[in-house]
Structure formats: C-alpha cells, structure tokens
N, C-alpha and C positions, 0 to 999 in steps of 0.2 A: 480378757474382757475389753482391753483397750485396743486401739489400732495404731500401728506404726507404719510410717512411710518415709523414705529418704530417697534423694536423687543426687547423684554425683556425675557431672560432665567433665571429661578430660579431653583437652585439645578439640573441643566441640563447642564453638562459640554460641552462647545463648544470652538473650537479653534477660534482665532481671524480671521483667513482666512475664516472660515465658516460664522462667523457673518457678516463680511464685504461683502462677496459674497451674503449673504441673503439680506442685505440692498440694494445692487446694483440691485439685481433681483427684489426686491419690487419696486424700482423706474422704472425699465423697464416695469413692469406691469401697470405703471401709465403714460407711455409716451403718450398714446392716448389722454390725457387730454390737451396736449399742454404745452410747456415750452421752456425756452431759457437758463437756467442754472440749476445746481444741486449741492447738497452738502450732506455730512454725518458727524456724530460725533460718535466716539467710545471712550471707556475708554483707558487711558494710562496704562502702565505696573504697576501692584500693588506695585512693589518694589521701584518705584520712590518715592523720598522724598516729603512730603507734601509741598505745596507752601504757603509761607507767603506773603500776598498781602499788599498793601500800608496802609490799615486800621489797620494792625496788627493782623487781624484775621487769624487763621490757618485752612485751609480747611481739611475736614475729609478724602478726597481722592485726589490723584493727579489730576491736571486739565485735563478735557477731551480733546481729539484730535479732531480738526475740519479740514475738507478737503472740499474745494469749488472750482468750476470751471464753467466758462461760456460755452455755447454750449451744445452738446449732452452728454448723460450719459457716453458714451465711452470715452469722453475727461476727465471726472472726474475719471473714472477707471484708465486710463493711468497715470494721474497726481498723483493719490493716490499711485500707485505702485512705481512711480519714487520717491516720497517723502518718502515712506516707506524704500526704499533702502538707501536714503541719511541719514535718521534719524536712520537707523539700527533697524527698527521696527520689532519685532519678530512676524511674522504672524502665527507661530505654537503655540504661547502661549495660554494656556487654561484658560477659565474663568468659574467658577462654576455658577456665576451669573453675568449678564452684561445687561446694558441698552443702546441701540443704536438708534439713530434717523436719518432720512433722508428726503430729500425734493427735488422736482423739482419746479423750479420758473418760472412763467410767469411774466415778468417785468411789473409793474404798476407804480412804483416810482423809477426813475433812470434807466439808460440803463443797459443791461445785462453785468455783470462783477462779478468776484469772491467776491468783497467787498459788492456787492448788493445781493449776494446769501444767502440762508439759509443753516444751522442754523445761526441765529443772536445771538450775544454774549453780555453779560453784561459788558465786558471789560477785563482788565488784569486778567488772570487766568481762564477765561471762567467759572466763578462761576455759572452763569445761562445761559442756552442755550434754544432757542425757535425755533420751526418750525411753520409756520403760513399759513393757507389757508384763503383768504378773504381780507378785507380791513379795516383799522382803520381810521375812518373819523376825529377823533380829535387828530391825531398823532402830529400835529404841536404844539398844546397846551401842550401835554405831553413833547414833546422835549424841548420846552421853559422852562418848570418847571425844568426838569432834568438838563438842562444846568446851571441854576442858582444854582443848588446844586453841581456843579463841574463835572458832567459827560461829557465825550467827545464822540462825534458821528463821525463815519467814513463813513457810508453809506448814500444813499439817500432814503432808504426804510421807509415805515410806520411801519415796524416791529421792528426795532432796539430798539425803546423805551421800548418794552415789557420786554425783559430780564433785561434791566437797571432798569426799574421800579420794577421788582421782587427783585433785589438786594437792591434797596432803601427801599422797604417795609420790607425786612428781617432785614436789619440793624436797621431800625426805631423800629420795634416790639421788637427786642432783647434789644434795648436800653430802651424801655418802661418797659420791664420786668427785667431790671437790669442785663442782661447777658452781658458778655464781648465779645460775638460773637465768642467764641472758639469752641472746639469740641462738647460741649453739645448743642444739638439742641432743644431749648426751644419751638420754634414756629414750628408747623406742616407745612409740605410742602403744604398741601391743603389750609391752612390759608393764606399763601403768595399768592397762585394763586387766591383765592377768592378776596383778597384785590386788586390784579391787575385787575381782571375782573370788579370791581366796578368803575375803572377809564377809562375803554375802551368803546368807542362808535363805532358802525359799525358791520360788519359781520366777524366772525372768527371761525376757528377750530385751537386749539393750543395744542402743546405738549411741556411740560417743562422737562428739564433735569438739574440736579444741582450737583456740586461737594460736596455741603453740605449734600446732600441726595443720597449717592451712591446706585446704583442698584434699583433706584426708578424712576418712571415716573408719571407725572400728566397730564391728558388731559382734555380739556373742549371745549365747542362749543356754538356758538350762530349764527345760520343762515347758517353755512357751514357744509357739511357732514363729519361724522367721525364714524368709526366702530371699535370695539374691537373684535379680534378673540382670542379664548381660546383653548389651546391644552394642555392636561394633561394626565399623565399616571395612569391607574388603577382607574380612577374616571370619570364616564360618567354622573354625575349629570347635570341637565339642569338649575340649579339655581346658581346664585352667591350669597353667603351668606354674607350680608353686616352687619357689626357691627361698632359701633362707635369706639371701641377699635381696634387699628391698629396692635395689636400684632399678631404674627404668630402662636400662640398656637392653637391647633386643626387642623392644616394643615399638621402635621406629616412630613414635609419636602418633600412632594411628588414633583417630577420634574414637572415643568410647563413652558409653553412658551406662551407669549402673543404677539399679532400682532395688531398694530394700523394702520389704513389706511383710506384715504379719498374715496376709491373705493373698492368694494368687489373683484375686479379682482386681487388685490394684496394679498388677504387673502385666497381665495378659494383653492389654491393648498396646503396650510398648514393645514387648518381646515375649517369645515363648521359650527362650533358652534360660533355664533357671538352675540354681544350685540350692537344694534344700539343706539348710545349715543344721548340722547335728548338734546334740547336746555336748557342751564342753568344747565346742570349736570357737575359735576366734578368727574372724575374717577381717583382713586389713586391705583397704582400697587406697592406693597411693600411686601417683605418676602413671596412670593407665594400666596398672597391674593389680591383680587380686592375689593375695597370699592367705592361705588357710593354715592355721596352727592349732595343735591340740593342747588344750589347757591341762596343765599338770598342777595338782593341788599341793604337791610337796613344796613346802616353804623353803627347803634347803636349796631349791633350784633358782632362787631369786637372783636376778640379774644375769642368768645364763640364757643362751640363745634357745628359744623354744623349738620343739620339733615341728617341722612342716609336714603337711599332708597333701597328697596328690588326689584331687577330686575331679570328677567329670560332670559336665552339665547334662541335665535331662530336659525333655521337652514337655511343656504343659499340654495335657490332653484336654483342652477346653477351648472354646471359640469365643471371640469377642461378643457375639450376639447373646451369649449366656449372661453377660453382665448388664444387659439392657432390658428395659421393660417391654419393648416392642409396643403392641397395641393395648397393653394392659395398664390399669391405673396404678397398680402396686405389684411389688415382687411376689408377695404372698399369693395374690390372685393368679399371677403368671405361673407360679410353681404348682398350684392346685390343678390348673388346666393342662400342665405339661405331663401329668401323671401317666396317661396312656403311653407317651413316648418314653418316659423314664422307666416304666415297667418293661417295655419292649427292649430297651438297651440293657437293662439288668439281666434279662433272660437270654439275650442274644448269645449264641455259642454255648449256652449251658443247657438249654432245653432242647434235647435232640429228638427230631421227628423221624419216623420211619416211613414206609410206603403209605400212600394215600393219607398222609398227614396224621397217621396214628402215633400215639405216644411210644417212645422207644427207651429213653433214659435221660439221666442227668449227668452232665460232665462239669465238675468243679475242679479246674486245673490247679488252683492253689491248694487244694486239699487232697488230691488223688494219692499222694504218698503217705497221707496221715489217716485215711479213713479207717484202716484196720486198727490203728491205735485208739481212735475215738470209739470204735465199736467195743473194744475191750475195756473201756473206762468203767470205773465203779459208779460214777455219776457224771453228769454234765452240769456245769454252773454257767448260767447266763448272767453277765455282769454289765451294768450300764447305769445311766442316769436319765431321768425325765422321759422324753419321747422314745429314746432308744431302749430304755427299760420296758416301756409299754409295748414296743414292737416285739421284743423277745417274749414277753408275757403272752401276747396274742398267738404266737406260734408254738408255745411250750407244749400244748396238748398233742399236736401232731408229731413233735419230736419224740415224746414219750411213747406214743402209739406205734410209730414205725421203727424206732430203734430199740424199744424195750429197755431203755436206760433211764433211771430216775433223773429228773431234771430239777435243779434248784435255782430259784431266782434270787439275785442279790443286787440291791442298790449299792453302788460302789462305795459311797461314803459310809454306809452302815456296816458293810463288810470290814472296812478299815477300822472303824471305831471299836468294834468288838473283837477284831482280830480272829474272825471266824476260821475254823480249821479247813485247810486245803491240803490234799494229799497227792502223792506222785501218781496215783491211779486215777486222778480226776482229770477231766478236760474242762478248762475254763475258756469260755467264749466271750470276748469283749466287744460290745456293740456301741459304736459311736459314729455319728455322722461326720464330724470334723476329724476324728482320730486324734484330737488334741485335748480332750476333756481331762482336767487335772485329776479328779478323783478316780476316774477310770484308769488313767495312766499309773497312778500310785497303786491301785489294786492289781494292775498288770505286774508291776515289779514285785508285789507281795506274792502273787501266785507263782511267778517264776522262781522266786527264792524258795518256795516250798516244793518245787519240782514238777508242777503240773504242766501238761501240754497246753499251750496258750494259743488260741485262735482269734484272729481279728476280723471283724466285719465293719468296714468303714467305707465312706464315700470319697475319701481323699487319698490319692496315690502319694506315697512318700511321707504320709503323716507319721507321728510318733508311734501310734499304735500299730500302723501297718509295718513299720520298721522293727518294732520291739517284740512282736509276736512270732511264734515259730512258723505259722502258716496263716492263711486267711482268704477272705473273699472281698473283692472290690465291688461295690454296688454298681458303679457306672451309671448312677442316676442323674448325673449332671450337676452343675453348680447350684448350691442352695443359698441364694442371697435372701436376706431377711432372717430375723432371729427365730421365728417360729418354723420348725421343721414340718414339712408336709410330704413332698414326694420322696424324701429319704425314708420316712416312716413306712410308706407302702412298699417301697423297694426292700427295706430291711425284712419285712414280713415275708415277702416273696423269696428272698435269699435263704431265710431260715427254713421255710417250707421245702425249698430245693435241697437244703442240707439234710432234712429229715428223709426225703426221698432217696438221697444218695446213701444214707446210713442204712436204710432198709432194703436196698436193692438185692440183697442176698437172701431174702425171705420169699418163698413161694406163696406162703399163706396171705401175704399182703399185696400180691401183684395186682389183683383187680382194683383194689383201693388206690394203689399208686398210679395205675394207668388212668383212672378217673380224675385224679388230682392233676396229672400232667396234661390231660386233655383240657381241663378248665384253666390251667395256667396259660396254655396256648391262646385261649379265647379271652383271657383276662383284660388285656388292653382295650378291646372293643367293648367289654362290659363296663369298664370304667368310663369310657367315652359316653356310653348311654347314661350313666349316673350323672355325669356333668350337665346333662340336659335339665336336671332339677335345680339349676342355678336360680332361675326366676322364682321357683317355689320356695327355696330357702331364703331368698331375699325378702319375700313377703312374710315368711315366718319371723325373720330377724326384725322386721319392722314392728311386729306385734310384741316382741320380747325386749326391745331396746331400752325400755324404761324399768325393766324388772331389776331387782336387787340380787336375786339368787336363782340358780338352776340346779336341779338334781338329775342325774343320769344313771339309770339302772341297767346293768347288763350282767350276764353270767356265762359260764363256759368260755367259749372262744371270744365272746364279746364283752367279758368283764374288762379286758384291755381297751376295747373300743369306748366303753363308758369312761375309763380313766383318761384316755387320750382326748375325747371330746371335752371333758371338764377342764383338762389342762389347756387346751387351745382357747377355750372361751375365756378363762381367767387370765391367760397369758397375754392375749392381744386386746380383748374387749374390756378388760379390767372389771368384769362382772364375777361375783363369787359363783363358783360352780363346783359340784362335788360328784365324782364318779363313785358309784356304790355297787358292790357285788350283791345282786338281787337276793341271793340265798341268805343273806345276813340282814334282810330288811326288817325283820321283826325284833332284831337285837339292838334297837336304838333308832335307826333312820326313820322308821315309821312315825315317830313322834313329830317329825318336821312337816308331815303332810297335812295340808289344809287346802282351802279353795283359792289361796292367794299365790301359791308357789308353783311355777311350771315344772313339769317332770317329763323327761324323755325316757321311754322304755324301749330298749332294743330287743326285738322279738322276731328275728328272722328265723327261717326254718333250719333247725338243727335238733340235737337230742334234748335241748332245754326248752323247746317251744311251748309245750304244755305247761311247764313250770312258769314260764314268763306270762302265759295267759292268766294263770292264777294270780301272779303278782299284779297284773293290770287290773284284775277284778277287785283285789283288795285296796289298791290305790284309788280306784274309782269309787269304792264304797265310802272312802274317807274324803270324797269331794276333790280329789287331786285333779289338777289341770293337766291332762295327759297329751303327750305327743308320742305316737307309737310308730316306730320304724319296723316295717314288716316286709316280707317277700312279696313281689308282684303277684296279685291275685288273692292275697290273704287279708285284705282290708275288711271284708265282711266278717271273717272269722275272728279277727283280733278286736274289732270295734263294731259289733252288730248294731248298736244304737246310733252310730255315726256321730257321737258327741265328743269325740277326740280328734285331733288333727293327725293325719296319716302321712308318713313318708314311705313310699313304696320303692324298693330297690330290686335289681335282678338277683336271681338265685345262682349261686355257684357252690362248689364243695365247701363244707362247713369250715375247713381250715383256711380257706381263701375269703370267706365272707367278711372278716374284719377289714380287708382291703377295700371291698365294695362299700361297706357300711360307714367307714370313716369319711369318705369323700363328701357326702352332703353335709356332714357335721363340720368339716373344715370350711365349707362354704358358709354355713351358718355363723361360725366364729368370725369369718372374714367380714360378712355383711353387718353383723352386730357391731364390729369395731368401727366400720365406716359410719354407720348410723349414730353411734355414740360419740363420734368426733375425735377418735384417738388415732395415733400413728400406727398403722398396721405393721409396717416393716421394722419399727424401732419401739417395741413395747417399753413402758416405763420400768426403770430399775433393772432391766434384763440385758444380757449380752449374748453374742452368738456362740462363742467358744469359751466356756468357763475355765479359766486358767488359774484360778485361785482356789485354795482349799479353805473350807470353813469348819 
C-alpha cells in the first residue's frame, strides 16, 4: 500500500539539491499507489561532529536528517525547504557518495501525521532508519519486549519497532563479541538485518539506513514488491557479481547509481536494468558493489557468514512515456483511451490469422505445455480480488462453454478465510494486475500446498504471482498508473477468452463458434475505439448524476460482471455509493430500493438474456425508476419505445466479448463523475494500488 524509493550514488558526485529532488520525484512516481503522508532522509553535512549517544557509542557519521509531513508530497517539499532555510542547510553541498531513502505512507496504524510517517527511527541520533511497505503482525509483541529494554516509542505504527530492534540487535551482537560499540564495526550490516528479519512476522519490504554504516543501504523483502535499478558508467554487464567478501576491490571506483523502489514506474526514467528482489533475499549496497544474500531463518546460524546468491539483471519492458500523462488530464483518462492499443498488444502474437485474415487459432506460449493438464482438470478455479475477480467472472461462461469444465469463482480472502477445499485434480488460475496482491498471493501458496496446477494472469513481468505459479499469461497491457484498474480489466477478459479458445480447440462441435469469437477479437480494438467516441455523451450524463447519492446497476449473464465493475469504479473513484446487482435476483430484495429518485443503469445488449433484461426494464419503469439503458446499436426503439429513458448505444460483438465493449463508457462515466465531484481521480480516498496487507 505504501511506496518506497531510495537512491545511492557511489563515486558519482551529486549536490544535495539534486539528491533531494530525485527523492521527491521518485515519490511522485509512486503517488498512484495511494498515500496520506510522506518522508525522506538524507545525510547531514560531513563536517558536523560525530554524535555521542546515551550509550556512550560514537557514531561513524553525523546523524542523518529526517523530514516527514502528512498530506501530499508537495506539503513535504514545502516543509523541507522551510526547515532547510531555518537550519541553514547547504543545498549546494556535494556528496561523492550518499544514501537517501524516501517513503509515501498509507496509514494502517495510527492517523496520518508526521510522527506516524516514515522513515521510522531507532531513537536519539537516528542510528537506524527504516522505510517499510507491508504490515508487521507481531509488532505489539516486539514493542512490549523493546519497552522492557528501555526503548521509548513515539508513533502508533507497526514499523517503529523495526529500527529500534536493529539498534538492539547491533548493541547485543557487539557486546557478545566484546566490542565497545565505537567506530570499529565488528558486526556486518547484513547480519543485523537478518537478525531483525528472524523476529518479524507479516509482509514487508524494508530498506535500512544507518549512521554506523555510512553510504550503505540494506534492503530485504517478504511478500511485498521491491526492485533494484542499476546505473553505471562504462560497464554494461548484465550480471551482479556477488561475493561473500564485501570489499570494493575489483570495482575500480567506477561511478554507480542505485535505485530501490516498490514500483518500476519510479525507476524506468533512470535505468531499465533492474533486479527483481525475491522473497527472503537481503541486498547490500556498499562501496559500489551489490551483494545478494539468502536469508536463513535458522537462529543457530547467528553470526555466521550468510550464503551469497548469483543474480542477473533483467530489462524493464516499459517506456518512459508510459509514466507520463501526455495530453490527458489524469492517468485514469489516459488508460481508458489507451485500451485499443492495450488490447492490440495483449493479443499480438497470440491471435493467429490465416489466409485472407480468417481466424486460425490461439497461441499461448506460457501455457502450451500445460493445456492438456488443464483440460483433464476436475474443475477450474478463478481466484482474484476486486477488478481482477470481476474480469474472471465476465469470462467464466465462455470458459465453461468451450472447455466443458466446471468453473468456480473465488474471492481470494474468502477462500483463505474458510480454507475452501482444493484438490490435485484442480487448476487454480490467479488473476492480478500487479501480481503482488497479498490475499491472492496467500491463496496461491494455499493452492500449491494442496497440489493444484497454478496458473497466473498478471500484467507485471517478474511479479510474485508470475514467479510463483507453474505457468501463466502476461497481459502486456502496459503500465497501469492510477489506483483504479481500467485497461488491465479489458485485457484480462480478452486473455481469459483466448484461454477458453485454446482449451476448446480440440472440439469440432465448437469450431464455428470459436472462429466467430476469434474474428471479433481481431476487430475488437477498432470497436473499442468507436465506443470511446461516447466520451462527450458520458460526460453529459455524469453532469446529470454528479449530485446523486446512489446508483444501481443491473446486469445478468455475461454482463453481471459489467454491473459489478461499473459499481466498483463509481464508488472507488467518485465516492458515490453504487451497487452492481444480478438482474435475475431483482425481486429478492433490490426492487425495494426503486423509486423516482434513484438512477438505475440497465445493461441490455444483445445476448441470450436480452428479453429477460427487457422485462427487467419494464418492471423498473413501472415503479418509476429513473432508467439509463445500455443497448446494442439499433436497439434503442426496442429497449425504450417511449423514449423516456436515457440510452447508451454500443457496437455489437460476440456475447463473450461484449463486457469489454460495455465497460468502456461506464469507465468514462466514473471518470467524469469524479472530476465533476471534485475528487482525485488517480488517488482515491483510503485506497492503494497494490494491496500488500491482509485484513
């Protein structure tokens, strides 16, 4: 939920102003994840005298400076410059080497405030500082222990105990080794971090900075995303050479810059060479070298040299333009209008065309060795959260139709709560835009432990779900900046439809149906481009609805998911109450809500449920419902003969693809509602991009 960014320059002279601006800009690239406070830490002037703390230990460098502020990043920027003037901080001072860390905080423990913001500190002198993404579930136990050892806590966060624990571990280890805790650092920085990790329960990505270890950073993770970007001069090697010896010999003092972030958006403008840090890896940056170690939870290995790991750098498959708004006012608006291109990229190389552009087949390279196993499955489970769940729900009917396999839908948290049965004969398909959703990740581990074949559908190469599943499909929909998912949703449906086509390609009885779907898939981007022309119409409708308190959306069949997704988008960004309702259940409660005051959207495009939706429309109209009917082009007279309801006409495609068409104008409606109501489109209240905490 939070955003982490760090920057370390080695033998690459940079002014403090440049370093601070880089940290602020890194945080701006993470704004889309959702936050309510922010903070940074930079080094003090080297000329300052070392600080002697209450324990008598002399730090190796002056205490780092910490700046924290609630609210938006610009609040932090303003307060930083004010404090810099008051403290007469020299922004033009140059640093040959420097380690800075930064953080955007989405409050989970305690209300937003500077004291509850990160970086969190070990106490007087800022000997250890930590930024944290995730949640520590045993923080109260740690806090109780540290209080008994004389530590004082100031914040309500679950993070404050981590830097304090690091200080406690360092002091204890130095005492065990007979060190007086002075300048000579007997205990390696990585050893302290690993001892801290042994005490932590929960999900986290952590970056440690310490006055005892100047110009060094240590990062580690378990269940939360973290990437390392590498930028160096005159050396284009793709491997990080890891040695147990942490000396700088052999590195020849080449200038290097390292970037750590919880999202690739904050790194890509600096470098595309990245290391995706795995769970239980500890990454140490020191003297121009990167060393990766595997964390061992065995406490008997305390003070022993950890095992090093050889890792290779990968290349980010994204462009800098993807993290910019271009000519659009907001990222959500940009993403909605990018959907013709995102669908094209998602289908490229997978939708195979024959002669005269006739449908030929589907090629899913990531699944080709597993399709036979999936076809033999007793059932298929789609597992996801929020929009990803809705995307799988939209495509479920066609998967059942073409594969002949029963399909079960599971919200990841609910599956975990009730420990639903999963068997070796099942195929579990995990759908996630980020590939880092906490509940979905835990459901993945649960399914793997029960022996099921696990398939991932994500939009993020190298994500935890992409790495943890047996096989999968990458959406290739492009970067999703902004909390509300839009283009990933339509690409997820397209991918699952292609999966259904691939599963059914051994059946002659469905060949005509499959060819028709493939033909419409080929034309789908142009159809979406046509739907986007409704932007002005949806803006006018949003203007009429902007003062409403609630919205009902009725759908059924393929478009029950469309009703759910429309309601989710409306309440997610415009903060208007909205409810997606399966129309077949209308008489079992929802009809009581209908009167002349509440606006109602009825999704009634041409499919097997059209006549049923016409009946629903008539019943709602009889109860004076204020109707907005979405229908297929040419059906306006049929669906609303008295012309007393507002009409949204959309192009017709195969029924399994209609949810992709139908959601686009409703995404536009949610976007314009949010703008009219004066809320932040890209950063909805109380929400975050990648949910990395479990509730």
